[in-house]
PQR file of N, CA, C, O and H, with PARSE charges and radii, in Angstrom:
ATOM      1  N   LEU A   1     -11.915  17.340-110.652 -0.4000 1.5000
ATOM      2  CA  LEU A   1     -12.440  16.995-109.320 -0.0000 2.0000
ATOM      3  C   LEU A   1     -13.745  17.761-109.065  0.5500 1.7000
ATOM      4  O   LEU A   1     -14.708  17.208-108.534 -0.5500 1.4000
ATOM      5  N   LEU A   2     -13.756  19.030-109.450 -0.4000 1.5000
ATOM      6  CA  LEU A   2     -14.969  19.831-109.235 -0.0000 2.0000
ATOM      7  C   LEU A   2     -16.144  19.245-110.012  0.5500 1.7000
ATOM      8  O   LEU A   2     -17.258  19.137-109.500 -0.5500 1.4000
ATOM      9  H   LEU A   2     -12.973  19.479-109.881  0.4000 1.0000
ATOM     10  N   VAL A   3     -15.870  18.872-111.248 -0.4000 1.5000
ATOM     11  CA  VAL A   3     -16.958  18.309-112.078 -0.0000 2.0000
ATOM     12  C   VAL A   3     -17.477  17.021-111.444  0.5500 1.7000
ATOM     13  O   VAL A   3     -18.680  16.765-111.404 -0.5500 1.4000
ATOM     14  H   VAL A   3     -14.965  18.960-111.664  0.4000 1.0000
ATOM     15  N   ARG A   4     -16.529  16.214-110.947 -0.4000 1.5000
ATOM     16  CA  ARG A   4     -16.943  14.949-110.327 -0.0000 2.0000
ATOM     17  C   ARG A   4     -17.827  15.230-109.109  0.5500 1.7000
ATOM     18  O   ARG A   4     -18.831  14.550-108.896 -0.5500 1.4000
ATOM     19  H   ARG A   4     -15.551  16.421-110.980  0.4000 1.0000
ATOM     20  N   GLN A   5     -17.455  16.217-108.326 -0.4000 1.5000
ATOM     21  CA  GLN A   5     -18.245  16.562-107.146 -0.0000 2.0000
ATOM     22  C   GLN A   5     -19.646  17.011-107.568  0.5500 1.7000
ATOM     23  O   GLN A   5     -20.643  16.711-106.912 -0.5500 1.4000
ATOM     24  H   GLN A   5     -16.640  16.769-108.499  0.4000 1.0000
ATOM     25  N   ARG A   6     -19.683  17.732-108.675 -0.4000 1.5000
ATOM     26  CA  ARG A   6     -20.982  18.226-109.152 -0.0000 2.0000
ATOM     27  C   ARG A   6     -21.849  17.053-109.590  0.5500 1.7000
ATOM     28  O   ARG A   6     -23.043  17.018-109.296 -0.5500 1.4000
ATOM     29  H   ARG A   6     -18.872  17.976-109.208  0.4000 1.0000
ATOM     30  N   ILE A   7     -21.260  16.105-110.281 -0.4000 1.5000
ATOM     31  CA  ILE A   7     -22.014  14.919-110.735 -0.0000 2.0000
ATOM     32  C   ILE A   7     -22.525  14.141-109.525  0.5500 1.7000
ATOM     33  O   ILE A   7     -23.668  13.687-109.503 -0.5500 1.4000
ATOM     34  H   ILE A   7     -20.289  16.134-110.520  0.4000 1.0000
ATOM     35  N   LEU A   8     -21.664  13.995-108.523 -0.4000 1.5000
ATOM     36  CA  LEU A   8     -22.082  13.262-107.316 -0.0000 2.0000
ATOM     37  C   LEU A   8     -23.253  13.980-106.660  0.5500 1.7000
ATOM     38  O   LEU A   8     -24.181  13.345-106.160 -0.5500 1.4000
ATOM     39  H   LEU A   8     -20.735  14.364-108.541  0.4000 1.0000
ATOM     40  N   ASP A   9     -23.204  15.296-106.667 -0.4000 1.5000
ATOM     41  CA  ASP A   9     -24.289  16.073-106.065 -0.0000 2.0000
ATOM     42  C   ASP A   9     -25.588  15.839-106.836  0.5500 1.7000
ATOM     43  O   ASP A   9     -26.662  15.706-106.249 -0.5500 1.4000
ATOM     44  H   ASP A   9     -22.451  15.813-107.074  0.4000 1.0000
ATOM     45  N   GLN A  10     -25.466  15.791-108.170 -0.4000 1.5000
ATOM     46  CA  GLN A  10     -26.652  15.567-108.992 -0.0000 2.0000
ATOM     47  C   GLN A  10     -27.226  14.179-108.718  0.5500 1.7000
ATOM     48  O   GLN A  10     -28.439  14.013-108.588 -0.5500 1.4000
ATOM     49  H   GLN A  10     -24.594  15.900-108.648  0.4000 1.0000
ATOM     50  N   VAL A  11     -26.353  13.199-108.633 -0.4000 1.5000
ATOM     51  CA  VAL A  11     -26.808  11.826-108.372 -0.0000 2.0000
ATOM     52  C   VAL A  11     -27.480  11.762-107.007  0.5500 1.7000
ATOM     53  O   VAL A  11     -28.500  11.096-106.834 -0.5500 1.4000
ATOM     54  H   VAL A  11     -25.367  13.333-108.739  0.4000 1.0000
ATOM     55  N   ASP A  12     -26.897  12.458-106.050 -0.4000 1.5000
ATOM     56  CA  ASP A  12     -27.473  12.469-104.704 -0.0000 2.0000
ATOM     57  C   ASP A  12     -28.885  13.062-104.743  0.5500 1.7000
ATOM     58  O   ASP A  12     -29.790  12.583-104.059 -0.5500 1.4000
ATOM     59  H   ASP A  12     -26.068  12.999-106.191  0.4000 1.0000
ATOM     60  N   LYS A  13     -29.054  14.090-105.536 -0.4000 1.5000
ATOM     61  CA  LYS A  13     -30.393  14.713-105.631 -0.0000 2.0000
ATOM     62  C   LYS A  13     -31.361  13.743-106.289  0.5500 1.7000
ATOM     63  O   LYS A  13     -32.513  13.631-105.869 -0.5500 1.4000
ATOM     64  H   LYS A  13     -28.319  14.479-106.092  0.4000 1.0000
ATOM     65  N   GLU A  14     -30.901  13.047-107.311 -0.4000 1.5000
ATOM     66  CA  GLU A  14     -31.784  12.087-107.993 -0.0000 2.0000
ATOM     67  C   GLU A  14     -32.203  10.983-107.029  0.5500 1.7000
ATOM     68  O   GLU A  14     -33.360  10.562-107.019 -0.5500 1.4000
ATOM     69  H   GLU A  14     -29.966  13.138-107.652  0.4000 1.0000
ATOM     70  N   VAL A  15     -31.268  10.523-106.230 -0.4000 1.5000
ATOM     71  CA  VAL A  15     -31.578   9.468-105.253 -0.0000 2.0000
ATOM     72  C   VAL A  15     -32.584   9.998-104.241  0.5500 1.7000
ATOM     73  O   VAL A  15     -33.496   9.282-103.829 -0.5500 1.4000
ATOM     74  H   VAL A  15     -30.329  10.865-106.237  0.4000 1.0000
ATOM     75  N   ASP A  16     -32.417  11.243-103.847 -0.4000 1.5000
ATOM     76  CA  ASP A  16     -33.344  11.854-102.887 -0.0000 2.0000
ATOM     77  C   ASP A  16     -34.739  11.931-103.501  0.5500 1.7000
ATOM     78  O   ASP A  16     -35.736  11.692-102.820 -0.5500 1.4000
ATOM     79  H   ASP A  16     -31.676  11.826-104.181  0.4000 1.0000
ATOM     80  N   ASN A  17     -34.804  12.263-104.785 -0.4000 1.5000
ATOM     81  CA  ASN A  17     -36.101  12.362-105.461 -0.0000 2.0000
ATOM     82  C   ASN A  17     -36.773  10.989-105.488  0.5500 1.7000
ATOM     83  O   ASN A  17     -37.981  10.876-105.282 -0.5500 1.4000
ATOM     84  H   ASN A  17     -33.994  12.456-105.338  0.4000 1.0000
ATOM     85  N   LYS A  18     -35.982   9.951-105.744 -0.4000 1.5000
ATOM     86  CA  LYS A  18     -36.559   8.605-105.785 -0.0000 2.0000
ATOM     87  C   LYS A  18     -37.038   8.190-104.394  0.5500 1.7000
ATOM     88  O   LYS A  18     -38.033   7.479-104.255 -0.5500 1.4000
ATOM     89  H   LYS A  18     -35.000  10.042-105.911  0.4000 1.0000
ATOM     90  N   LYS A  19     -36.324   8.640-103.378 -0.4000 1.5000
ATOM     91  CA  LYS A  19     -36.730   8.284-102.002 -0.0000 2.0000
ATOM     92  C   LYS A  19     -38.083   8.923-101.689  0.5500 1.7000
ATOM     93  O   LYS A  19     -38.957   8.277-101.111 -0.5500 1.4000
ATOM     94  H   LYS A  19     -35.516   9.218-103.491  0.4000 1.0000
ATOM     95  N   THR A  20     -38.253  10.184-102.070 -0.4000 1.5000
ATOM     96  CA  THR A  20     -39.521  10.867-101.800 -0.0000 2.0000
ATOM     97  C   THR A  20     -40.620  10.227-102.643  0.5500 1.7000
ATOM     98  O   THR A  20     -41.775  10.177-102.221 -0.5500 1.4000
ATOM     99  H   THR A  20     -37.543  10.708-102.540  0.4000 1.0000
ATOM    100  N   LEU A  21     -40.272   9.745-103.814 -0.4000 1.5000
ATOM    101  CA  LEU A  21     -41.246   9.107-104.694 -0.0000 2.0000
ATOM    102  C   LEU A  21     -41.668   7.792-104.043  0.5500 1.7000
ATOM    103  O   LEU A  21     -42.491   7.064-104.598 -0.5500 1.4000
ATOM    104  H   LEU A  21     -39.334   9.785-104.157  0.4000 1.0000
TER
END
């Protein structure tokens, strides 16, 4: 579960980066 949460956090950051882009 922790790993999954970490992956979701990473994906969220990537999406945020694309939004700023």
